[in-house]
N, C-alpha and C positions, 0 to 999 in steps of 0.2 A: 492393330491389324484391322483393315477394312472388313466390314461385314459383307458376306455374300448375299445374293438376292434371289427371291423367287418371283418370276414374272409370268403373268397370264396374258397370252396374246389372243386377240379377237380378230377373226377374218371377216371382213365386211364387203358386201357387194350389192349395190342397188337397193339399199334399204333393208337388207337381210343379213344376219350373221350366219356364217357357214362353217361346216366342218370340211377341212381340206385333207385330201389324201393324195399324195404325190402331185400336189398342185391342181387336182381336179376337185371342184367345189360341189358340196352338197348343201342345199339350203336347210337351215335349222329353224330359225325364227327371227322375229324382229326385236326391237328394243324392249317391248313389253314382255316377250318370251324370255329375253335375257334377264330382265329384272326379276321375273317370277322364279326362275330356276337358279339364279346365282345371288340375288340380293346383295349387290356389291356394297351397299351402305353398311350391311351387317358384317360382311366378311372382309372388310377393308384391311383388317389387321392380319389377315392370312396372306396378304400379298405385299410385295415391296414396290411393285410397279405394274402398270397395265400398258400393253402395246396394242394399238388398234391399226390394222393394216387394211387399206382400201385395195382389195384385190379384184375389183370389177374389171372385166375385159372391155377393151375398146375405150370409149369415153368414160373416164372415172368420175366425172361430175364432182370435182373437188368442192364446189360450193355446197352441194347436198351433203357430202361427207362431213364438211365442217359444221353444218347445221346439226347433224346427228351427234357430233362430238359435244357440241354445246349442250344438247339435251342429256347426253350420257353423263356429263360432268356436273350436272345440276346438283346431284345429291351424293356424289362420292368425292373422297379426298385422297385418292391414291395418285402418286405421280404418274402422269400420262405421257406416253410417247405415241405419235401418230404419223402415218405416212402412206404413200401409195399414190402415184399420179402427180407428185410435185414436179413441176417443170420450170417454175419461175420463183423469184424471191417473193412475189405477191402471193403465190400459192402457199409458201412456207409461212409468211406473215399471217395469212388467214387462219391457218391451223393453230398458230400460237395464240391468236386472238380468240380462238374458239375453245381454248382450254388445254391445249397441248403444252407440256413443259419441255418436251424434246420432239424433234421430228426424225423420222427414219427414211433414209434415201437408198435407192437401189440403182435404177437405170441412169439417173442423173450423174452418178459418180463416174460413169464411162462416157456418157454422151455430151455432157456439158459441165466440165469441171469449173469453168469460170463462175457459173451460177452457184455452185457449191461453195466456192471461195467467198463469194459475196454474202451468202447466207451465214457462213461461219464468222465473217467479219462483223456483220450486223447483229447477230444473235448469240455469238460465242461458240467456240468449238465444242464445249460441253453439251450444247443443245442439239448436236447432230450425231445420229447413230447410222453407221454404214451397214446396210443389209447385204449379206452375201449368200446367194443361193447356189448350191453346187450339186453335181450328180456324178457318180463314178461310171465312166464309160470305157470299156476295154482297159480297166485298171488305172485310168487317168482321172484325176479330179477336175472335171470341167465346170467352169463357172457360167451361170446363166443370168440374164437380166430380162426385163419385160415379162414379169410373171412366169419365168421359167421357159420362155419361148425363144429366146435369142442367146445363142452361145457366143461368148466373147473369145478373143484370141489368146488370152492369158489363162494358164492353169492356176489352180487354187493357191499354191505356194507363192507364185509370182504376183498374183493379184493381192494377196494379203500383205506382201512386202510393199506393193504400190500404195495400199491404204495406209500403211504405217507412215508413209511420207506426207499424208494429208493432215490438215489441221482439224481432225474430227475427234469426237469424244469416245465412242465405243464401236465395237464391231459385233453384229448380230449374225452368227454363222448358222445357216439352216440347210439341212440335208433334204434335198428333194426326194431321194430314195426312201428316207425314213419318215418323211412328213405324213402325219396322220395315222401311222401304222399302230402306234401304241406299243411297239416292240422294244423301245429303248433308243437312246441316242446312238449316233455313229461314233462310238467311243474310240475306235481305232484311228479314225481321221482326226478327231478332236485332240487326242493325246499327241498325235504326230505334229499338229500345227500350233497347238496352244503355246508351246515353248518358244515359237518364233514371233509371237505377238506381244507387244509391250502395252498396247491399249487394252482397256477392260474388255473382256470377251464374254458375250452372251451366247449360249448354245441353245439351239432349237432343232426340232424335227425328231419325233419318235417317242417322246415321254408319254407314258400311259399310266404311271402310278408313282407313288412316293419313292419307291426304291430306285427308279430311274433318275428322279431328281437328286436323291442322295448321292448316287454314284457319279452324277455329273458334277455336283458340288465338291466332290473329293479330288477332282482333277486339278493339278497345279496349273495356274494360269486362267482358270475359269472363274469369272466374277459373278455370273448369274446363270440360272437355268430357266428356260422358258418352255411353256407348253401351250398349245392351242387346241388341245383335245377337249371339245365341249361335252362329249359324252362321258368320258372317264372321270371327270372331276365335277360332275353335276351335283347339286345339293350341298352336302357337307364335305365334298371331296377335297376342296382346297384347304379348309380349316383342318381337316384330319391329316392331310399331307404335311402341313406346316408343323402340327403337333408331333407327328412321327419324326420329322427331320430334327426338330429341337431335342426330342428325347434321345435321338441317336448322336447328339453332341456336335452337330454341324454349326459352323460359324455364321448363323443368321441372326437377325435382330430378335430379341425376346422382348415383346412389347411391355411385359410386366416390369422389365428392368427400368422402364421409363414411366411407370405408374399410369399406363394407358389402358389397363384393364381393371 
């Protein structure tokens, strides 16, 4: 049985990492702040993967984002997924060359599927994660692209079925309503749709403590849980969360099994 994963997501914009709440960004600190408060080199074994999302509004300055990734990955050895602002194969290639093991796509999946196909052809389907942002409006699960600013014509169920037809590796399902609240994932929606997804599913939006992560990992069809909450997991928050999850018997990697501690 494949191990499930714990993922930490970083929200980046114009040189600063941010706390996001309902997709509204609050500046927290630069790379120096991040290293001081998270020490990724030391807590690498608390995470299975790191996702860095370029959430800058307007011109996302992909080259600057790539330069930051290079600096970020100098001293850490966690599998890295990065995205935000990818519009061309050259953008994707730049992020791969800057340390990304995978890229995460959102608007491109709707606006230019040919570029997506070329990226998966050249870099492999396993290297592409589809990011899905949704919000419940009048009881309907509406899907948004462009940093949550543009609603598409498909509802969530239909859009997930569309993604199932694409040659991509994983789906990152993020609730705009729950984003940054720390109140827990949108479990009702996740349980409803996890069963119709055959690709590995990462859930995001709302996790504020280890209990939320554990409850997410228990859901059939969920491959990984992600949190982007910079405040709730600061310091030893992530190592303690992993320890708690292991002690509760969840199917995540125990690094001592591999003599890594």
